[in-house]
C-alpha positions, -999 to +999 in steps of 0.1 A: +189+152-591+203+163-625+227+134-626+199+109-619+178+125-646+207+123-670+213+086-662+176+079-668+176+098-701+206+080-714+193+046-701+160+052-720+180+063-751+200+031-750+169+009-745+151+026-774+182+022-796+184-015-787+147-019-795+151+000-828+182-017-841+183-050-822+167-083-833+129-078-837+122-107-812+137-086-784+116-056-790+089-051-764+053-050-777+023-031-763-013-030-775-007+005-789+000-004-825+033+004-842+030+041-842+017+042-807+046+022-794+070+045-813+053+076-799+053+063-763+090+054-764+101+087-780+079+109-758+095+093-728+130+098-742+122+134-751+107+141-717+137+126-699+162+146-720+141+177-716+142+174-678+179+163-677+192+190-700+172+222-694+195+246-712+194+248-750+162+229-756+162+240-792+197+223-797+184+192-778+154+190-801+176+194-832+199+167-820+169+145-812+156+148-847+190+141-863+196+111-840+161+098-847+168+100-884+201+083-881+185+054-860+159+050-887+185+050-915+206+024-896+177+000-898+187-005-935+217-023-921+199-042-894+187-077-904+149-081-901+144-043-897+127-019-921+133+019-922+102+039-928+097+076-933+064+074-913+083+059-883+109+087-885+081+113-885+063+098-856+096+093-836+108+129-843+075+145-835+071+124-803+106+133-791+099+170-796+065+166-779+084+151-749+108+180-749+078+204-750+062+186-721+094+190-701+096+227-709+059+231-699+065+213-667+095+235-659+074+266-666+046+254-644+070+246-615+087+280-618+054+298-619+042+279-588+075+288-570+071+324-579+035+325-566+045+307-534+072+332-526 
């Protein structure tokens, strides 16, 4: 199961990277607005990585914030893209929220297993 979760996490990360740095015409659009689209994408990535890499969630969150910042900065080099501090803040907070959701889910599952025993 861990291997499948890791494949999903890295697949989502690759998709978000392509959407972030690729040509704007290939970026999927939803009716959530720009910040909503960013938040949804990075919550899913954070959740996937939080479930795939359960140890050292603080390190995972730190790496997520750094990678999110790097992806935003790389947009300066991508034609037709614009790096924005507000996008970085939304992306980093959403990734951390996804990681927190994964930690909460793990806690709830372990609590349920303890009570069921």
